N, C-alpha and C positions, 0 to 999 in steps of 0.2 A: 424416784426409782425407775420409772419408764424412760426417763431421759438418759440415765446412766446406761441402761440396757441398749438403747438406740445408739448411743455413742460407741459402745463396745461392738455392736454389729457392724457399724460403719467402719470402724477401725479394722475389723477382720476382713471385710470386703475390700477395703483399700489395700490391705496387705497382700491379699491374693491377686489383686489386679497388678500391683507393682511387681510381684514375683513372676507373673505371667508375661510381663513386657520385657523384651530384650532390645535395648537401644540399638545394638549392632544390626539386628534383623530388621528393625524399622528403617534404619538408614539404608540398608541394602535394598529394601523394597522401594524406597523413594528413588534410589539411583536407577533401579530397573524401570520404574515408571517414567522417569525423565528420559532414559535411553529409548523407550518406546515412542516418545514424542518427537525425537530427532528427525525421523524420516518425514513426518508431517511438516515440520518446520522447514526442512530442506525443500520440500515441494512448494511450500508457500514462497520461499525466497526465489526459487526458479521462476515461478509465475510472475512475481513482481519484476524480476530482471527482464523477462520476455516483454512485459507491458512497457517497461521503460524503453527498450529497444524499438518497439513498434511506434511509440510516441515520438521518439527521436527521428525516426525515418519519416513519419508524417509531418513533423515540424520542418524537416529539411525540404520535403516536397512543397509545402506551402511557402517556404522562403523562396524556392526556385520559381514557383508560380508568381509570387509577388514581384520578383526581379524581372521576369519576362513581361508581365503586364506593365510594370513601370517603364521598361524600355520601349514598349509599344506606345505608351502614352506620350513619352518624350519624342518618339519618332513622329507621331501624329501631330504634335504641337509644332515641331520643326518643319514639317511638310505642309503646315496650314490646312490640314484636313479636318474640317469642322464635323463631318459625319462620324469620324473616329473619336473625337473628343468626348462626345456624349455617351458613346457606347462603352468605352473601355473603363472609365471609373466605376461604373456599376458592377462590372465583372471583378474589379479588384477588391471590393468590399468583402467578398467571401473568404479569400485567403487571410486578409487582415483580421477578420473576426476569429478565425480559427487560431491564428497565432496568438491573439490576445487571450483566448480561452486556455491555450496550453501554458502560456506564461503565468496566468493567474492561478493555475492549480499546482 
């Protein structure tokens, strides 16, 4: 008897909940919520694009540094300058390491 009464109460509660829900209103609220998120997503996209631009500029700078140092090393080797041979390769490891780090990410 208690089980039948419990089932009757649950069916009434379920009925009132289903009457109170309007699928169209729920969908409209979901659309409003998504539209509210658009500015935040646009801001995130802009930040990512700015970071990409900065990293591309930094990569270009390191490539230029690498080219300049390579040219100096070649010139030192051709001029038989022993004092330059030892100093320049130590300087060239920094741009090379930065380029590897950028290409790896």
